[in-house]
RODO-2510 file (C-alpha; in nm, 4 decimals, decimal comma):
residues 583
     n   res          X          Y          Z
     1     m     5,0654     3,7946    -9,6095
     2     p     4,8943     3,7987    -9,9523
     3     t     4,6022     4,0323   -10,0176
     4     l     4,3096     3,9051   -10,2222
     5     r     4,0553     4,1463   -10,3697
     6     l     3,7216     3,9670   -10,3550
     7     a     3,3932     4,0669   -10,5206
     8     l     3,0619     3,9242   -10,4003
     9     s     2,7825     3,9796   -10,6541
    10     q     2,4476     3,9909   -10,4726
    11     i     2,2118     3,9599   -10,7707
    12     d     1,8529     3,8596   -10,8534
    13     p     1,8466     3,5529   -11,0829
    14     w     1,5264     3,4542   -11,2685
    15     v     1,4382     3,0842   -11,2645
    16     g     1,4653     2,9297   -11,6097
    17     d     1,5965     3,2393   -11,7879
    18     l     1,9461     3,1186   -11,8735
    19     d     2,0129     3,3967   -12,1238
    20     r     1,9154     3,6774   -11,8875
    21     n     2,1046     3,5279   -11,5978
    22     g     2,4138     3,4845   -11,8131
    23     d     2,3884     3,8474   -11,9184
    24     e     2,3731     3,9486   -11,5532
    25     v     2,6826     3,7458   -11,4668
    26     v     2,8724     3,9211   -11,7457
    27     r     2,7431     4,2657   -11,6426
    28     w     2,8311     4,2271   -11,2748
    29     t     3,1646     4,0611   -11,3549
    30     r     3,2566     4,3624   -11,5656
    31     q     3,1837     4,5924   -11,2715
    32     a     3,3920     4,3706   -11,0441
    33     v     3,6841     4,3632   -11,2878
    34     e     3,6694     4,7407   -11,3221
    35     a     3,6958     4,7547   -10,9416
    36     g     4,0139     4,5453   -10,9567
    37     a     3,8663     4,2176   -10,8279
    38     q     4,0865     3,9097   -10,8364
    39     l     3,8058     3,6647   -10,7609
    40     v     3,4333     3,7131   -10,8299
    41     a     3,1510     3,5058   -10,6785
    42     f     2,7810     3,4753   -10,7624
    43     p     2,4992     3,3059   -10,5660
    44     e     2,3849     2,9456   -10,5659
    45     m     2,2441     2,8343   -10,9045
    46     a     2,2711     3,1923   -11,0306
    47     l     2,2768     3,0711   -11,3893
    48     t     1,9447     2,8851   -11,3660
    49     g     1,7754     3,0705   -11,0815
    50     y     1,6819     2,9001   -10,7553
    51     p     1,4978     2,6893   -10,6615
    52     v     1,4299     2,5169   -10,9934
    53     e     1,2149     2,2464   -10,8274
    54     d     1,1143     1,9709   -11,0740
    55     l     1,2814     2,1506   -11,3632
    56     a     1,5872     1,9703   -11,2253
    57     l     1,4301     1,6427   -11,3398
    58     r     1,4099     1,7582   -11,7023
    59     r     1,7205     1,6353   -11,8799
    60     s     1,6797     1,9061   -12,1429
    61     f     1,7038     2,1775   -11,8760
    62     v     2,0056     2,0166   -11,7120
    63     e     2,1874     1,9991   -12,0454
    64     a     2,0866     2,3561   -12,1326
    65     s     2,2337     2,4717   -11,8000
    66     r     2,5599     2,2867   -11,8633
    67     a     2,5845     2,4257   -12,2149
    68     a     2,5092     2,7777   -12,0901
    69     l     2,7923     2,7430   -11,8387
    70     v     3,0441     2,6538   -12,1080
    71     g     2,9133     2,9365   -12,3265
    72     l     2,9393     3,1804   -12,0355
    73     a     3,3043     3,0938   -11,9789
    74     a     3,3802     3,1587   -12,3444
    75     r     3,1801     3,4814   -12,3441
    76     l     3,3608     3,6205   -12,0391
    77     a     3,6940     3,5590   -12,2113
    78     g     3,5648     3,7019   -12,5389
    79     e     3,4632     4,0236   -12,3667
    80     g     3,8006     4,0672   -12,1990
    81     l     3,6915     3,9405   -11,8573
    82     g     3,8450     3,5954   -11,8668
    83     e     4,1582     3,6645   -11,6639
    84     v     3,9613     3,6961   -11,3395
    85     p     3,8212     3,3673   -11,2030
    86     v     3,4443     3,3653   -11,1558
    87     v     3,2527     3,1285   -10,9263
    88     v     2,8953     3,0757   -11,0420
    89     g     2,6179     2,8335   -10,9439
    90     y     2,4367     2,6215   -11,2037
    91     l     2,2385     2,2992   -11,2488
    92     g     2,4654     2,0062   -11,3305
    93     r     2,4642     1,6276   -11,3228
    94     s     2,6643     1,3520   -11,1594
    95     e     2,9374     1,1729   -11,3470
    96     h     2,9094     0,8561   -11,1401
    97     p     2,6215     0,6496   -10,9999
    98     s     2,5206     0,6772   -10,6337
    99     p     2,4360     0,3174   -10,5395
   100     r     2,3662     0,4055   -10,1755
   101     l     2,0950     0,6460   -10,2904
   102     g     1,9769     0,4281   -10,5773
   103     r     2,0521     0,7061   -10,8265
   104     p     2,2247     0,6479   -11,1627
   105     a     2,5048     0,8480   -11,3200
   106     g     2,3676     1,1629   -11,4788
   107     s     2,1390     1,2444   -11,1853
   108     p     2,0849     1,6188   -11,1266
   109     q     2,3146     1,8074   -10,8919
   110     n     2,3127     2,1522   -10,7351
   111     c     2,6498     2,2680   -10,8655
   112     a     2,8908     2,5566   -10,8861
   113     a     3,1878     2,6045   -11,1170
   114     v     3,4959     2,8205   -11,1558
   115     l     3,5328     2,9934   -11,4918
   116     h     3,8737     3,1199   -11,6028
   117     r     4,0323     3,2079   -11,9372
   118     g     3,7362     3,0798   -12,1347
   119     e     3,7231     2,7413   -11,9634
   120     v     3,5289     2,5679   -11,6879
   121     v     3,8309     2,4870   -11,4747
   122     t     3,6527     2,3083   -11,1908
   123     r     3,3023     2,1919   -11,1024
   124     f     3,1603     2,0696   -10,7736
   125     a     2,8221     1,9781   -10,6238
   126     k     2,6562     2,0705   -10,2969
   127     h     2,7523     1,8207   -10,0270
   128     h     2,4774     1,8667    -9,7671
   129     l     2,1286     1,8655    -9,9220
   130     p     1,8562     2,0347    -9,7137
   131     n     1,5339     1,8402    -9,6816
   132     y     1,3292     2,0365    -9,4286
   133     g     1,1058     2,3437    -9,4237
   134     v     1,0822     2,4829    -9,7761
   135     f     1,3607     2,2590    -9,9083
   136     d     1,3190     1,9264   -10,0927
   137     e     1,6653     1,8816   -10,2352
   138     f     1,6822     1,5048   -10,1782
   139     r     1,3927     1,4824   -10,4244
   140     w     1,6010     1,6372   -10,6995
   141     f     1,9732     1,6116   -10,6366
   142     v     2,2525     1,3762   -10,5405
   143     p     2,5248     1,5173   -10,3138
   144     g     2,8817     1,6000   -10,4054
   145     d     3,1836     1,4380   -10,2404
   146     q     3,4637     1,6867   -10,3062
   147     l     3,6238     1,9818   -10,1332
   148     p     3,7367     2,2101   -10,4167
   149     v     4,0263     2,4406   -10,3280
   150     l     4,1443     2,7182   -10,5594
   151     r     4,4938     2,8541   -10,5304
   152     v     4,4675     3,2117   -10,6523
   153     h     4,7241     3,4858   -10,5891
   154     g     4,8997     3,2712   -10,3339
   155     v     4,5858     3,1998   -10,1268
   156     d     4,3996     2,8697   -10,0929
   157     v     4,0247     2,9292   -10,1250
   158     a     3,7902     2,6439   -10,0294
   159     l     3,4465     2,6445   -10,1904
   160     a     3,1069     2,5439   -10,0495
   161     i     2,7365     2,5835   -10,1290
   162     c     2,4796     2,7138    -9,8770
   163     e     2,3653     2,4130    -9,6703
   164     d     2,7263     2,2947    -9,6537
   165     i     2,7769     2,5409    -9,3666
   166     w     2,4348     2,4997    -9,2042
   167     q     2,5244     2,1420    -9,1106
   168     d     2,8063     2,0496    -8,8749
   169     g     3,1286     1,9087    -9,0155
   170     g     3,1469     1,8519    -9,3887
   171     r     3,3185     2,1217    -9,5907
   172     v     3,3705     2,3465    -9,2892
   173     t     3,5861     2,0906    -9,1090
   174     a     3,7447     1,9817    -9,4370
   175     a     3,8459     2,3425    -9,5136
   176     r     4,0445     2,3502    -9,1882
   177     e     4,2062     2,0159    -9,2685
   178     a     4,3029     2,1422    -9,6137
   179     g     4,4639     2,4538    -9,4656
   180     a     4,2390     2,6968    -9,6542
   181     g     4,2915     3,0697    -9,6071
   182     l     3,9338     3,1552    -9,7107
   183     l     3,6070     2,9614    -9,7208
   184     l     3,3873     3,1033    -9,9991
   185     v     3,0204     3,0034    -9,9764
   186     v     2,7655     3,0665   -10,2541
   187     n     2,4055     3,0752   -10,1307
   188     g     2,0369     3,0826   -10,2078
   189     s     1,9178     3,1419    -9,8522
   190     p     1,5502     3,2479    -9,8280
   191     y     1,4283     3,5173    -9,5931
   192     e     1,2261     3,4675    -9,2796
   193     r     1,1929     3,6852    -8,9707
   194     d     1,5142     3,7062    -8,7659
   195     k     1,7039     3,4970    -9,0231
   196     d     1,9681     3,7708    -9,0573
   197     d     2,0646     3,7362    -8,6919
   198     l     2,0732     3,3573    -8,7150
   199     r     2,2770     3,3742    -9,0349
   200     l     2,5332     3,6100    -8,8850
   201     e     2,5927     3,3904    -8,5826
   202     l     2,6232     3,0857    -8,8094
   203     v     2,8815     3,2506    -9,0337
   204     r     3,0843     3,3687    -8,7363
   205     r     3,0834     3,0236    -8,5788
   206     r     3,1764     2,8434    -8,9008
   207     a     3,4672     3,0795    -8,9660
   208     v     3,6134     2,9941    -8,6266
   209     e     3,5571     2,6223    -8,6869
   210     a     3,7177     2,6403    -9,0329
   211     g     4,0075     2,8433    -8,8938
   212     c     3,9898     3,0940    -9,1785
   213     a     3,7993     3,3939    -9,3081
   214     l     3,4559     3,3186    -9,4522
   215     a     3,2782     3,5000    -9,7374
   216     y     2,9062     3,4389    -9,7799
   217     v     2,7272     3,5651   -10,0934
   218     n     2,3488     3,5427   -10,1139
   219     m     2,0884     3,6347   -10,3743
   220     v     1,7998     3,8821   -10,3642
   221     g     1,4569     3,8943   -10,5281
   222     g     1,1624     3,6577   -10,5113
   223     q     1,0647     3,3191   -10,6510
   224     d     0,7006     3,2245   -10,6023
   225     e     0,6623     3,2004   -10,2218
   226     l     1,0290     3,2549   -10,1397
   227     v     1,1989     3,5903   -10,0923
   228     f     1,5778     3,6307   -10,0802
   229     d     1,7178     3,9147    -9,8752
   230     g     2,0855     3,9230    -9,9748
   231     d     2,2671     4,0172    -9,6546
   232     s     2,6004     3,8890    -9,7918
   233     i     2,8682     3,8811    -9,5217
   234     v     3,2458     3,8542    -9,4861
   235     v     3,3979     3,7666    -9,1498
   236     g     3,7539     3,7122    -9,0349
   237     a     3,8950     3,3882    -8,8974
   238     d     3,8012     3,5081    -8,5490
   239     g     3,4391     3,5748    -8,6518
   240     e     3,4741     3,9530    -8,6650
   241     v     3,2449     4,1090    -8,9266
   242     l     3,4556     4,2724    -9,1968
   243     a     3,1794     4,3656    -9,4425
   244     r     2,8045     4,3231    -9,4778
   245     a     2,5818     4,4022    -9,7744
   246     p     2,2384     4,5676    -9,7513
   247     q     1,9245     4,3564    -9,7497
   248     f     1,6737     4,3287   -10,0355
   249     e     1,8785     4,5054   -10,3021
   250     e     2,1313     4,4052   -10,5632
   251     h     2,4806     4,4984   -10,4564
   252     l     2,8440     4,4448   -10,5495
   253     m     3,0631     4,4113   -10,2423
   254     v     3,4349     4,4497   -10,3189
   255     l     3,6995     4,4347   -10,0486
   256     d     4,0624     4,3456    -9,9921
   257     l     4,1300     4,0566    -9,7558
   258     d     4,4681     3,9957    -9,5981
   259     l     4,4880     3,6180    -9,5908
   260     p     4,7522     3,3609    -9,4951
   261     a     4,9772     3,2424    -9,7752
   262     a     4,9015     2,8986    -9,9137
   263     s     5,1314     2,6499    -9,7470
   264     s     4,9573     2,3158    -9,7672
   265     d     5,1050     2,0601   -10,0025
   266     h     4,8141     1,8181    -9,9732
   267     t     4,7597     1,6376   -10,3019
   268     d     4,4446     1,5810   -10,5036
   269     g     4,2276     1,2991   -10,3809
   270     l     4,3256     1,3287   -10,0153
   271     l     4,0396     1,1952    -9,8050
   272     l     3,9109     1,4585    -9,5625
   273     s     3,6286     1,4684    -9,3088
   274     d     3,2849     1,3368    -9,4006
   275     g     3,4238     1,1380    -9,6942
   276     l     3,5186     1,4482    -9,8931
   277     h     3,8021     1,4258   -10,1445
   278     l     4,0336     1,7223   -10,1881
   279     v     4,0408     1,8657   -10,5419
   280     r     4,2968     2,1412   -10,6016
   281     t     4,2972     2,3901   -10,8887
   282     e     4,5858     2,6343   -10,9273
   283     l     4,4994     2,9426   -11,1304
   284     e     4,8274     3,0722   -11,2610
   285     g     4,8580     3,4215   -11,4020
   286     a     4,5189     3,5427   -11,2756
   287     a     4,4668     3,9171   -11,3181
   288     g     4,6469     4,1469   -11,0749
   289     r     4,5157     4,4164   -10,8432
   290     p     4,5435     4,7911   -10,8887
   291     e     4,7053     5,0195   -10,6329
   292     g     4,5112     5,1337   -10,3306
   293     r     4,2925     4,9369   -10,0941
   294     a     3,9307     4,8344   -10,1435
   295     t     3,7079     4,8402    -9,8383
   296     a     3,3413     4,7565    -9,8030
   297     g     3,1240     4,8904    -9,5264
   298     i     2,8877     4,7202    -9,2891
   299     a     2,5346     4,8024    -9,4003
   300     p     2,3130     4,9298    -9,1156
   301     r     2,0476     4,6915    -8,9915
   302     i     1,6820     4,7797    -9,0422
   303     s     1,3887     4,7407    -8,8046
   304     d     1,1747     4,4277    -8,7887
   305     e     0,8818     4,6044    -8,9552
   306     a     1,1042     4,7545    -9,2268
   307     e     1,2526     4,4136    -9,2975
   308     i     0,9131     4,2423    -9,3266
   309     w     0,7786     4,5246    -9,5423
   310     a     1,0772     4,4972    -9,7776
   311     a     1,0197     4,1211    -9,8044
   312     l     0,6501     4,1651    -9,8893
   313     v     0,7284     4,4332   -10,1474
   314     s     1,0134     4,2312   -10,3009
   315     g     0,8030     3,9157   -10,3228
   316     t     0,5076     4,0961   -10,4795
   317     r     0,7234     4,2830   -10,7300
   318     a     0,9055     3,9661   -10,8330
   319     y     0,5850     3,7657   -10,8800
   320     v     0,4262     4,0330   -11,0967
   321     e     0,7302     4,1167   -11,3090
   322     k     0,8741     3,7675   -11,3479
   323     n     0,5375     3,6343   -11,4639
   324     g     0,5140     3,8981   -11,7339
   325     f     0,2481     4,1243   -11,5844
   326     r     0,2665     4,5032   -11,5617
   327     s    -0,0296     4,5831   -11,3369
   328     v    -0,2342     4,4486   -11,0467
   329     l    -0,6003     4,4615   -10,9473
   330     l    -0,7646     4,4244   -10,6079
   331     g    -1,0840     4,5037   -10,4272
   332     l    -1,0443     4,8040   -10,1983
   333     s    -1,3032     4,7800    -9,9211
   334     g    -1,1808     5,0469    -9,6809
   335     g    -1,0658     4,7756    -9,4418
   336     i    -0,7155     4,7241    -9,3077
   337     d    -0,6198     4,4170    -9,5150
   338     s    -0,6956     4,5556    -9,8588
   339     a    -0,5442     4,8896    -9,7561
   340     l    -0,2181     4,7189    -9,6606
   341     v    -0,2101     4,5095    -9,9795
   342     a    -0,2744     4,8184   -10,1926
   343     s     0,0102     5,0023   -10,0168
   344     i     0,2457     4,7086   -10,0709
   345     a     0,1507     4,7002   -10,4387
   346     v     0,2109     5,0737   -10,4794
   347     d     0,5578     5,0401   -10,3272
   348     a     0,6289     4,7321   -10,5395
   349     i     0,5291     4,8438   -10,8889
   350     g     0,4171     5,2077   -10,8669
   351     a     0,0739     5,3635   -10,8128
   352     e     0,0140     5,3998   -11,1860
   353     n     0,0168     5,0191   -11,2180
   354     v    -0,2217     4,9492   -10,9288
   355     y    -0,5960     4,9295   -11,0045
   356     c    -0,8501     4,9114   -10,7246
   357     v    -1,2248     4,8622   -10,7247
   358     s    -1,4667     4,9524   -10,4471
   359     m    -1,7605     4,7080   -10,4648
   360     p    -2,0144     4,8209   -10,2058
   361     s    -2,3261     4,6327   -10,1074
   362     r    -2,6182     4,7418    -9,8933
   363     y    -2,4121     4,6511    -9,5845
   364     s    -2,1036     4,8561    -9,6756
   365     s    -2,0669     5,1495    -9,4412
   366     q    -2,0159     5,5000    -9,5749
   367     h    -1,6980     5,5401    -9,3724
   368     s    -1,5486     5,2309    -9,5397
   369     r    -1,6341     5,3649    -9,8833
   370     d    -1,4794     5,6976    -9,7875
   371     d    -1,1667     5,5290    -9,6486
   372     a    -1,1141     5,3380    -9,9726
   373     a    -1,1459     5,6560   -10,1782
   374     e    -0,9140     5,8410    -9,9403
   375     l    -0,6403     5,5782    -9,9727
   376     a    -0,6682     5,6030   -10,3504
   377     r    -0,6355     5,9804   -10,3284
   378     r    -0,3328     5,9642   -10,1011
   379     t    -0,1429     5,7086   -10,3079
   380     g    -0,2544     5,8107   -10,6570
   381     l    -0,3567     5,4595   -10,7603
   382     n    -0,6320     5,3954   -11,0139
   383     f    -0,9719     5,3715   -10,8483
   384     r    -1,3297     5,3044   -10,9500
   385     t    -1,6568     5,2050   -10,7812
   386     v    -1,8847     4,9268   -10,9054
   387     s    -2,1828     4,8429   -10,6842
   388     i    -2,2657     4,4739   -10,6487
   389     a    -2,6208     4,5519   -10,5341
   390     p    -2,7867     4,4832   -10,8746
   391     m    -2,6000     4,1510   -10,9087
   392     f    -2,6889     4,0553   -10,5535
   393     d    -3,0551     4,1322   -10,6133
   394     a    -3,0519     3,9239   -10,9329
   395     y    -2,9124     3,6211   -10,7481
   396     t    -3,1428     3,6476   -10,4492
   397     g    -3,4360     3,7009   -10,6812
   398     a    -3,3543     3,3754   -10,8594
   399     t    -3,2936     3,1587   -10,5522
   400     e    -3,3614     3,1907   -10,1808
   401     l    -3,0439     3,2481    -9,9780
   402     t    -3,0193     3,3316    -9,6078
   403     g    -2,7600     3,3544    -9,3343
   404     l    -2,4048     3,2588    -9,4216
   405     a    -2,4950     3,1691    -9,7807
   406     e    -2,6311     3,5205    -9,8326
   407     e    -2,3214     3,6757    -9,6750
   408     n    -2,0796     3,4674    -9,8817
   409     l    -2,2674     3,5473   -10,2022
   410     q    -2,1545     3,9088   -10,1661
   411     s    -1,7918     3,8026   -10,1415
   412     r    -1,8249     3,5667   -10,4392
   413     l    -1,9852     3,8382   -10,6499
   414     r    -1,6868     4,0597   -10,5762
   415     g    -1,4486     3,7806   -10,6689
   416     t    -1,6271     3,7174   -10,9973
   417     l    -1,6259     4,0871   -11,0785
   418     l    -1,2518     4,1164   -11,0102
   419     m    -1,1738     3,8180   -11,2315
   420     a    -1,3922     3,9589   -11,5084
   421     i    -1,2065     4,2920   -11,4989
   422     s    -0,8769     4,1044   -11,4853
   423     n    -0,9675     3,9108   -11,7992
   424     q    -1,0851     4,2222   -11,9764
   425     e    -0,7955     4,4526   -11,8858
   426     g    -0,5045     4,2158   -11,8250
   427     h    -0,4274     4,2880   -11,4590
   428     i    -0,3165     4,0198   -11,2136
   429     v    -0,5524     3,9960   -10,9138
   430     l    -0,4094     4,0219   -10,5619
   431     a    -0,5883     3,8430   -10,2775
   432     p    -0,6061     4,0373    -9,9470
   433     g    -0,6347     3,7532    -9,6947
   434     n    -0,4081     3,7491    -9,3876
   435     k    -0,2616     3,4508    -9,2029
   436     s    -0,5018     3,4703    -8,9086
   437     e    -0,8056     3,4454    -9,1351
   438     l    -0,6523     3,1726    -9,3502
   439     a    -0,5624     2,9777    -9,0381
   440     v    -0,9184     2,9617    -8,9063
   441     g    -1,0996     2,9595    -9,2414
   442     y    -1,2431     3,3085    -9,2003
   443     s    -1,2618     3,3658    -9,5739
   444     t    -1,4874     3,2761    -9,8643
   445     l    -1,3780     3,0276   -10,1266
   446     y    -1,4083     3,1822   -10,4746
   447     g    -1,4779     3,5145   -10,3067
   448     d    -1,2118     3,7106   -10,1190
   449     s    -0,9748     3,4203   -10,1878
   450     v    -0,9642     3,4767   -10,5641
   451     g    -0,6401     3,5991   -10,7087
   452     a    -0,2999     3,4935   -10,8345
   453     y    -0,0942     3,6150   -10,5379
   454     g    -0,1580     3,6903   -10,1715
   455     p     0,0913     3,9519   -10,0458
   456     i    -0,0063     3,9191    -9,6770
   457     k    -0,0843     3,5484    -9,6755
   458     d     0,1912     3,4896    -9,4166
   459     v     0,1147     3,7958    -9,2004
   460     y    -0,0965     3,7590    -8,8861
   461     k    -0,3685     4,0177    -8,8314
   462     s    -0,1957     4,1738    -8,5306
   463     l     0,1139     4,2222    -8,7495
   464     v    -0,1048     4,3702    -9,0236
   465     f    -0,1904     4,6562    -8,7881
   466     r     0,1750     4,6991    -8,6857
   467     l     0,2861     4,7181    -9,0482
   468     a     0,0137     4,9682    -9,1367
   469     r     0,1212     5,1972    -8,8527
   470     w     0,4883     5,1523    -8,9427
   471     r     0,4276     5,2360    -9,3102
   472     n     0,2453     5,5560    -9,2162
   473     e     0,5226     5,6495    -8,9728
   474     e     0,7817     5,5785    -9,2413
   475     a     0,5974     5,8135    -9,4762
   476     g     0,6273     6,0823    -9,2090
   477     r     1,0012     6,0217    -9,1780
   478     r     1,0326     6,0635    -9,5540
   479     g     0,8216     6,3767    -9,5610
   480     e     0,5476     6,1995    -9,7585
   481     v     0,1724     6,1601    -9,7142
   482     a     0,0804     5,8551    -9,5053
   483     p    -0,0858     5,6107    -9,7469
   484     i    -0,3365     5,4466    -9,5110
   485     p    -0,6206     5,6539    -9,3606
   486     e    -0,6054     5,6603    -8,9813
   487     n    -0,9699     5,5545    -8,9601
   488     t    -0,8878     5,2338    -9,1478
   489     i    -0,6339     5,1446    -8,8775
   490     d    -0,8387     5,2562    -8,5779
   491     k    -1,1821     5,1106    -8,6535
   492     p    -1,2762     4,7542    -8,5454
   493     p    -1,2227     4,5061    -8,8320
   494     s    -1,5369     4,3892    -9,0103
   495     a    -1,6236     4,1934    -9,3236
   496     e    -1,9396     4,4103    -9,3550
   497     l    -2,1530     4,1281    -9,4929
   498     r    -2,4416     4,1871    -9,2498
   499     p    -2,5607     4,4789    -9,0355
   500     d    -2,3191     4,5915    -8,7592
   501     q    -2,0889     4,2917    -8,8176
   502     k    -1,7532     4,2738    -8,6371
   503     d    -1,4788     4,0121    -8,6716
   504     t    -1,4969     3,9550    -8,2965
   505     d    -1,8515     3,8216    -8,3472
   506     s    -1,6932     3,5101    -8,4977
   507     l    -1,3354     3,5073    -8,3665
   508     p    -1,1408     3,5771    -8,0463
   509     d    -0,9583     3,9077    -8,0163
   510     y    -0,6787     3,9028    -8,2723
   511     d    -0,3957     3,9424    -8,0215
   512     l    -0,5224     3,6366    -7,8337
   513     l    -0,5995     3,4446    -8,1538
   514     d    -0,2555     3,5113    -8,3014
   515     s    -0,0825     3,4020    -7,9818
   516     v    -0,2595     3,0663    -7,9954
   517     l    -0,2023     3,0321    -8,3699
   518     t     0,1696     3,1034    -8,3372
   519     r     0,2068     2,8212    -8,0866
   520     y    -0,0088     2,5780    -8,2862
   521     i     0,1265     2,6547    -8,6346
   522     e     0,4831     2,7806    -8,6031
   523     g     0,5542     2,5997    -8,2767
   524     d     0,3718     2,2741    -8,3603
   525     e     0,2482     2,2671    -8,0003
   526     g    -0,0455     2,0420    -7,9220
   527     r    -0,3663     2,1446    -7,7517
   528     d    -0,2565     2,0352    -7,4038
   529     a     0,0757     2,2201    -7,4274
   530     i    -0,0980     2,5425    -7,5281
   531     v    -0,3483     2,5135    -7,2423
   532     a    -0,0612     2,4430    -7,0028
   533     a     0,0956     2,7718    -7,1152
   534     g    -0,2023     2,9530    -6,9589
   535     f    -0,4564     2,9830    -7,2412
   536     d    -0,8294     2,9278    -7,1895
   537     p    -0,9083     2,5643    -7,2833
   538     a    -1,2318     2,6649    -7,4566
   539     v    -1,0501     2,9191    -7,6734
   540     v    -0,7743     2,6728    -7,7589
   541     d    -1,0226     2,3969    -7,8471
   542     r    -1,2132     2,6299    -8,0725
   543     v    -0,9051     2,7658    -8,2496
   544     v    -0,7537     2,4213    -8,3022
   545     r    -1,0792     2,2918    -8,4469
   546     l    -1,1097     2,5880    -8,6840
   547     v    -0,7513     2,5484    -8,8051
   548     d    -0,7819     2,1751    -8,8608
   549     t    -1,1070     2,1946    -9,0556
   550     a    -0,9906     2,4799    -9,2839
   551     e    -0,7079     2,2912    -9,4557
   552     y    -0,9131     2,2425    -9,7736
   553     k    -0,9587     2,6185    -9,8005
   554     r    -0,5907     2,6959    -9,7548
   555     r    -0,4924     2,4522   -10,0279
   556     q    -0,6967     2,6567   -10,2751
   557     y    -0,5504     2,9925   -10,1758
   558     p    -0,2918     3,1547   -10,4042
   559     p     0,0776     3,1684   -10,3098
   560     g     0,2236     3,4585   -10,1167
   561     p     0,5620     3,5660    -9,9792
   562     k     0,6985     3,3643    -9,6870
   563     v     0,8097     3,5851    -9,3991
   564     s     0,7526     3,3595    -9,0965
   565     v     0,9333     3,0519    -8,9733
   566     k     0,6480     2,8366    -9,1064
   567     n     0,4103     2,9491    -9,3774
   568     f     0,1017     2,7873    -9,5251
   569     g     0,2297     2,6184    -9,8396
   570     r     0,5890     2,5022    -9,8737
   571     d     0,6445     2,4764    -9,4981
   572     r     0,3294     2,3313    -9,3434
   573     r     0,1951     2,0215    -9,5176
   574     l    -0,0946     1,8489    -9,3493
   575     p    -0,3526     1,6139    -9,4999
   576     i    -0,6835     1,7671    -9,6045
   577     t    -0,8754     1,4524    -9,5148
   578     n    -0,7778     1,4098    -9,1519
   579     r    -0,9732     1,2783    -8,8531
   580     w    -0,7123     1,3686    -8,5882
   581     r    -0,8690     1,6295    -8,3619
   582     r    -0,6539     1,6285    -8,0491
   583     g    -0,4233     1,9141    -8,1466
***
């Protein structure tokens, strides 16, 4: 039985940065070659970054990607790395028209290629295109119709791209028909809660269906609202986990796989399941393997809170760094939301790059001011206090404002002040709103909603408290000072825009509210179904009405990292102008 040394390169590509991504492929390939790898794989569209969205419709970008691929093959050979085949994802185009789809030849495709000895020896396109949730791939791409199979070191390796294994049949069934000894899948699979468990069961099931071992390489990092958690996996033909990479960090996983010898004599062009045509590529004289045996461990799983925290930190770090910023700015009120966002920012880019402003008004309590200062002391972030009282007095002296208008003026003054400091000093502003508040419109347009990124936009308020407690407990486990003052966690939440204000004056208890919201938003349950589940009809009616009438506010909120099954933004798309009020 042949042994194949495989290297899975779990890297963080940057969308649109072809030069950087090419450099990364060379760097990680060198490490893999030094480890004796005989086959190296990178994630989906690693050369262009993923998802490229409407960049795929720019012919200049498609051609730049194709040219970069050819240049990368030559560069790998020129740097002495060409003897080991490398599988890398890129943006390509179709060679033939797709009359059924009404798409001409040259239409964009989500592709991967095999590079060997300075050449692009085979190219193929994703067969199943996802068009649900955060994915819109039918908008951009046409599907591929091949099953590429590499014969390397006496093993037949079938190749697939991400969604190809999320759908039944297709390349999974075709790999069995082709007699493959390994199904290698390159992926750009975004994170959401519990996705790692779902992914593992999927990979196990597909390996059994394909009748061969399965290697799954995923990317890490963030791209706008999406976060990628890595979690690359290798399983045997029986579904047993052989190796698993850590989540949320770049990692090279190298291991030896004992695989069945290639025996199939199927010829090119053989029609397989789902209309796929077999395309064989034999890589003769590929680099050998050194003595000894390479093994990769199974990375320990992390808790739900640790996983979510890592996603929020990764998404925030990626948004700041990939957009060319070095520092962030936010208002630090002493409340739980801004405290959590500040802690995320400190973990993401370092306390020295986090700037916070306390902006008290006449209604700001002393304990909130003290809590804000205490968090700054504990974390070491940059902190200042600028009272909005003189600005507030100037406005109210110029025009008569009462009630909600007077309350919201305070929030808008704070937003204006943050944007002014941002313009002056060059920081990117972080918005502190949570998913519960965004859901029901409990925020002020052009006030607490200002900013370029919302780190907890997809985190319900009840989870905000859980994460704050977890982060403090984690600090204790590390022997560090807990970043968030206990009083911030324990006190009742309040916007502090009027005397003795509490969130519960305007909203149900957050545990109850979040339970209803989860059913209405993530579950897409209607009003009657939620009431039938045992919830008070009056509460449900109120929550549904608040959610439905706040769509215009949510559309104006900045992006933030997706951690739930359905976030506000790429996932949930409802009309702003909408008269349907029956849930």
